[in-house]
C-alpha positions in Angstrom: -1.3 31.0 2.6 -0.1 28.9 4.6 -1.9 25.5 6.3 -4.6 26.8 8.8 -4.0 24.9 12.2 -7.6 25.5 13.6 -9.4 22.2 14.0 -6.7 20.8 16.6 -6.4 24.1 17.9 -10.7 24.2 18.9 -11.3 20.0 19.4 -9.3 18.1 21.4 -11.0 14.9 20.2 -9.5 15.7 16.0 -6.7 16.2 17.8 -6.0 12.3 19.2 -7.4 11.2 16.0 -4.8 13.3 14.1 -1.7 12.1 16.4 -2.8 9.1 17.2 -2.8 8.3 13.0 0.1 10.9 12.2 2.2 8.1 14.7 0.4 4.9 13.7 0.3 5.5 9.5 3.9 6.1 9.8 4.5 2.7 10.8 1.6 1.1 8.5 3.4 2.8 5.2 6.6 0.8 6.3 4.6 -2.1 5.8 2.5 -0.7 2.8 6.0 -0.6 1.2 8.1 -3.6 2.1 5.3 -5.8 1.5 5.7 -5.3 -2.6 9.6 -5.2 -2.1 9.1 -8.3 0.0 6.9 -9.7 -2.6 9.1 -8.5 -5.8 12.1 -9.9 -3.8 10.6 -13.7 -3.0 9.0 -14.0 -7.1 10.5 -11.1 -8.9 7.3 -10.5 -11.0 6.1 -7.6 -11.5 2.6 -9.2 -12.4 2.7 -10.6 -8.4 3.2 -7.0 -7.2 0.4 -6.0 -9.7 -1.8 -8.6 -8.1 -1.0 -7.7 -4.3 -4.2 -4.7 -5.2 -6.2 -7.7 -6.4 -6.5 -9.0 -3.1 -6.8 -5.7 -1.4 -9.6 -4.7 -3.6 -12.1 -7.2 -3.3 -12.5 -7.4 0.6 -11.9 -3.1 0.7 -14.8 -2.9 -2.0 -17.1 -5.8 -0.5 -16.9 -4.6 3.2 -16.7 -0.8 2.3 -20.5 -0.8 2.1 -21.4 -2.4 5.1 -18.8 -0.4 7.0 -20.1 2.7 5.6 -23.8 1.3 6.8 -22.4 0.2 10.0 -21.0 4.1 10.4 -24.4 5.7 10.2 -25.9 2.9 13.0 -23.5 2.3 15.4 -21.3 4.7 17.6 -18.4 5.0 16.1 -15.8 5.5 17.9 -16.9 1.7 18.7 -16.2 0.7 14.9 -12.7 2.3 15.4 -11.7 0.5 17.9 -12.2 -2.9 16.7 -10.8 -2.6 13.8 -7.6 -1.0 15.0 -7.6 -4.1 17.4 -7.5 -6.7 13.6 -5.4 -4.7 11.9 -2.6 -4.8 14.5 -3.3 -8.7 14.5 -2.9 -8.6 10.9 0.7 -6.8 11.5 1.5 -9.6 13.7 0.9 -12.4 11.2 3.3 -10.0 9.3 6.1 -10.1 11.3 5.9 -13.9 12.1 6.2 -14.5 8.7 9.1 -12.4 7.8 10.4 -14.7 10.4 10.5 -17.4 8.4 12.9 -19.5 6.3 11.4 -18.6 3.0 8.7 -16.2 3.5 5.2 -17.2 2.4 3.5 -15.4 -0.3 0.2 -16.4 0.0 0.6 -14.7 3.8 1.1 -11.6 1.8 -1.8 -11.9 0.0 -4.1 -13.0 2.8 -2.9 -10.4 5.3 -2.7 -7.4 3.2 -6.5 -8.4 1.8 -7.7 -8.6 4.9 -6.1 -5.5 6.4 -7.6 -3.9 3.3 -10.9 -5.4 4.6 -10.8 -4.1 8.1 -9.6 -0.3 6.2 -13.5 -0.7 4.4 -14.9 -1.1 7.9 -13.0 1.4 9.7 -12.6 3.8 7.0 -16.1 5.0 6.8 -16.1 5.6 10.6 -13.4 7.6 10.7 -14.7 10.0 7.8 -17.7 10.3 9.2 -16.6 11.1 12.3 -15.1 14.6 11.3 -17.9 16.2 10.7 -19.4 15.6 14.6 -16.2 17.2 15.9 -15.3 19.6 13.7 -17.9 22.4 12.1 -18.0 22.8 8.2 -16.9 25.8 7.5 -13.0 24.0 9.3 -13.3 21.5 6.6 -10.7 22.6 3.8 -8.1 23.0 6.3 -9.5 19.6 7.5 -8.5 18.3 4.6 -5.4 20.1 4.2 -4.2 18.5 8.2 -5.1 14.8 7.2 -3.5 15.3 4.4 -0.5 16.5 6.2 -0.8 13.6 8.2 -0.7 11.2 5.8 2.1 13.3 3.6 4.7 12.7 6.9 4.3 9.1 7.2 4.1 8.7 3.7 7.6 11.4 2.7 10.0 9.9 5.5 8.7 6.0 6.4 9.0 4.8 2.7 12.7 5.8 3.0 13.4 4.2 6.0 11.8 1.5 4.8 13.5 0.7 1.9 17.1 1.4 3.5 15.9 -1.2 6.6 14.7 -3.6 4.2 18.1 -3.0 2.5 20.1 -3.6 5.5 18.9 -5.8 7.9 15.4 -7.3 6.0 11.2 -7.2 6.9 11.3 -8.3 10.4 12.3 -5.1 11.4 9.8 -2.8 9.8 6.5 -5.0 10.5 8.0 -4.6 14.2 7.9 -0.7 13.9 4.1 -0.6 12.5 3.0 -3.7 15.2 5.0 -1.3 17.9 3.4 2.2 16.4 -0.3 0.8 16.5 0.2 1.8 20.3 -0.8 5.6 19.6 -4.0 5.1 17.6 -5.3 2.3 20.0 -4.6 5.2 22.7 -6.0 7.6 20.7 -9.9 6.2 19.6 -10.1 4.5 23.4 -9.7 8.5 24.5 -12.1 10.2 22.1 -15.0 10.9 23.5 -18.2 8.3 22.1 -20.3 9.2 18.9 -23.5 7.6 19.2 -25.6 7.2 15.9 -28.8 9.9 15.5 -31.6 8.5 17.4 -33.6 7.4 13.6 -29.8 6.6 11.9 -31.1 3.9 9.3 -30.1 0.1 10.7 -27.4 -1.8 8.8 -29.6 -3.2 6.6 -29.0 -4.0 2.1 -32.3 -0.8 1.5 -29.8 0.9 4.1 -27.2 0.6 1.7 -28.9 1.2 -1.5 -30.4 4.0 -0.4 -27.1 6.1 0.4 -25.9 5.0 -3.0 -28.9 6.4 -4.6 -28.4 9.6 -2.9 -24.5 9.8 -4.7 -25.5 8.6 -8.0 -28.4 11.5 -7.8 -25.6 14.0 -7.4 -23.7 14.8 -9.9 -21.4 17.1 -8.0 -20.7 13.7 -6.2 -20.1 11.6 -8.2 -17.7 13.7 -10.6 -15.1 13.2 -7.1 -15.6 9.7 -7.6 -15.1 9.1 -11.4 -13.0 11.5 -12.3 -10.4 10.3 -9.0 -11.1 6.5 -10.5 -9.9 7.4 -13.7 -6.8 9.4 -12.8 -5.3 6.3 -9.9 -6.4 3.6 -12.4 -4.7 4.1 -15.5 -2.1 6.8 -14.1 -1.1 5.5 -10.7 2.2 3.8 -11.4 3.0 2.5 -7.5 3.2 -1.6 -8.5 5.8 -1.3 -10.6 8.4 1.1 -8.0 10.0 -2.0 -7.1 11.3 -2.9 -11.0 11.8 1.0 -11.6 14.5 1.4 -8.3 16.8 -2.1 -9.3 17.2 0.1 -13.2 19.3 2.7 -9.7 19.7 0.8 -6.9 17.5 -1.2 -4.3 17.6 1.1 -1.6 16.2 3.8 -3.4 13.0 2.3 -4.0 11.5 4.1 -0.7 12.6 7.3 -2.2 9.9 6.8 -5.4 6.9 6.1 -2.9 7.9 9.2 -0.9 8.1 11.3 -4.0 4.6 11.5 -4.3 3.7 12.2 -0.7 7.1 15.2 -1.1 5.0 17.4 -3.9 1.4 16.3 -2.2 2.8 17.9 1.5 3.9 20.8 -0.7 0.8 21.5 -1.6 -1.1 20.8 1.4 1.5 23.6 3.7 0.5 26.0 0.9 -3.2 25.5 1.0 -4.2 28.5 2.5 -5.7 30.1 -0.6 -7.6 26.5 -0.9 -10.6 28.2 1.8 -10.5 31.0 -1.0 -11.5 28.5 -3.9 -15.3 28.1 -4.7 -15.3 26.0 -8.3 -14.7 22.7 -6.7 -15.6 20.8 -9.1 -13.3 22.3 -12.1 -10.7 22.9 -9.3 -10.5 19.2 -9.3 -10.6 18.4 -12.7 -7.5 20.2 -14.0 -5.6 18.9 -11.1 -6.3 15.5 -12.4 -5.1 16.1 -15.8 -2.5 18.0 -14.2 -1.5 14.6 -12.5 -1.7 13.0 -16.0 0.7 15.4 -17.7 3.1 14.6 -14.7 2.8 10.6 -14.5 3.5 10.9 -18.7 6.3 12.9 -17.8 7.9 10.2 -15.2 7.5 7.7 -17.6 9.5 9.6 -20.6 12.6 10.4 -17.6 15.8 8.4 -17.9 17.6 10.3 -15.3 16.6 9.2 -11.6 16.0 12.3 -10.3 14.4 13.9 -12.7 12.0 11.0 -12.9 11.4 11.9 -8.6 10.5 15.0 -9.3 8.1 14.8 -12.0 6.3 12.0 -9.0 6.8 14.7 -6.6 4.8 17.3 -9.1 2.3 14.6 -9.6 1.5 14.2 -6.0 1.0 17.9 -5.9 -1.9 17.9 -8.4 -3.2 15.0 -6.5 -3.5 16.5 -3.7 -4.9 19.5 -4.4 -7.5 17.3 -6.2 -8.3 15.8 -2.9 -8.3 18.6 -0.9 -11.6 19.8 -3.0 -12.5 16.4 -3.2 -12.4 16.0 0.8 -14.2 19.5 0.9 -16.7 18.9 -1.3 -17.9 15.2 1.0 -17.3 17.0 4.4 -19.5 20.2 4.2 -22.6 19.0 1.5 -23.4 15.5 2.7 -26.3 14.9 5.3 -25.2 13.5 8.6 -27.6 10.7 8.2 -25.9 9.4 4.9 -22.3 10.5 5.7 -21.0 6.8 7.1 -22.3 5.2 3.9 -21.1 8.1 1.7 -17.7 7.9 3.3 -18.1 4.2 2.5 -18.5 4.8 -1.0 -16.0 7.4 -1.0 -13.0 5.1 0.2 -14.1 2.7 -2.8 -13.7 6.0 -5.3 -10.4 6.7 -3.8 -8.9 3.2 -3.3 -10.5 1.1 -6.7 -8.3 3.6 -8.5 -4.9 2.9 -6.6 -5.6 -1.1 -6.3 -7.2 -1.9 -9.8 -4.2 0.8 -10.8 -1.3 -1.5 -9.5 -2.9 -4.5 -11.3 -3.2 -2.6 -14.4 0.1 -1.1 -14.1 1.9 -4.8 -13.7 -0.3 -6.5 -16.1 0.6 -3.8 -19.5 4.4 -3.5 -18.1 4.6 -7.4 -18.0 2.8 -7.7 -21.4 5.0 -4.5 -23.0 7.1 -3.0 -21.0 7.6 -0.8 -18.2 7.9 2.2 -19.7 4.9 1.9 -22.3 2.8 1.0 -19.1 3.6 4.2 -17.7 3.4 6.6 -20.4 0.2 4.9 -22.1 -1.2 5.4 -18.8 -0.8 9.0 -18.1 -2.3 9.8 -21.5 -5.5 7.5 -20.7 -5.7 9.6 -17.7 -5.8 13.0 -19.7 -8.9 11.9 -22.2 -10.6 10.4 -19.3 -10.8 12.8 -18.3 -11.7 14.9 -20.9 -14.6 12.7 -21.1 -15.8 13.4 -17.8 -16.0 16.5 -17.5 -18.0 17.2 -20.6 -20.5 14.5 -19.2 -20.6 15.5 -15.8 -21.4 20.0 -16.5 -22.5 20.0 -13.3 -19.8 19.3 -11.3 -17.5 21.5 -13.7 -20.3 24.5 -12.6 -20.7 23.5 -9.0 -20.1 26.4 -6.6 -18.6 25.3 -2.5 -21.8 28.0 -1.5 -24.2 26.9 -2.8 -23.9 23.2 -1.7 -23.7 24.4 2.4 -26.7 26.2 1.6 -28.3 23.5 0.1 -26.9 20.8 3.0 -28.4 23.1 5.4 -31.8 22.9 3.7 -31.9 19.4 3.3 -31.1 18.8 7.2 -34.2 21.1 8.2 -36.5 19.4 6.1 -35.1 15.8 7.6 -35.6 17.0 11.1 -38.9 18.6 10.2 -40.6 15.9 8.6 -38.9 13.5 11.6 -40.8 15.6 14.0 -43.5 15.3 11.6 -43.4 11.7 12.0 
């Protein structure tokens, strides 16, 4: 079955966010690719490229909890507006730095850190906004559409970024990114206000703890976090793409970033069947293991086209995992916790790639690029098997039961508030 477009047809605000983010993300992916290429060009070090992930991880991890608490307590539209403005300013700084005779390495680290911190504040509000503007039964379709939006940028933007960087330098890529923010700023200004619930918990350490306890108390949620962190921590070789591309040709670097997204796009465009699958935990686990297997084959490949093919296969299975993780989150988490848990979700799906970049860079620095990639794929599979054994309720999870429990939970919450 082909992609389900129902959310775009029925929700004006979702359409605005979808197309605004589609344009903006295309530009942001150019900076995402150009920063590590620029770092590798300036330092020649896989380790320094890997440390970009650490620079991103610390502020993202810290501020995602705060962003989640704010998303449950303030107008989510306002959060999107403020953080979009901040990310626009960061891109302007990257552009200015690129015009220096020798761009400063510390500026690259500071900018990626600030950008990641702003994303930590923004993403929970964005994710928590979706269940307010799209009905629960359309969440699998939303996950597929969000993937489509992401992968259009993730396929074409890196290829263009690699060509632009090789032919013209970083300045043009950063300038394009800056211009594309116009679309996302327009979208977040046009969507309707999304005020918090009257009984929303105010932002505090206590409210963050309450959200964390809720997430840990549900094995189906815990499984979505841990399986993905394991897969990305050990099996994400993105920090090594500049070094791998240098073995073939400098302009090929964008194709490595795009290959994963090509596979993910194929999964999204053929995702109509996913709405009929109810064993979401089992599907996520199988997809994570197959991601690891594809990464092993990528690491063993000596041919450019074969390597890109296995990266695309990995991307296909990563997207399958992402579809069902997003479905569990958006179908089963009560609105009063949606922002805080969106913060935890963000930590789960970005912790792996960010720390995984550092892990891949460190192992490649002390051993070799091939050992780094292949060992990471092996550890992904082993970790997935161990987690599956430790989380039997996650493997047995049925999405129909998850929706029923959420409805019951929200009814109980409404009854309690009326009694109070």
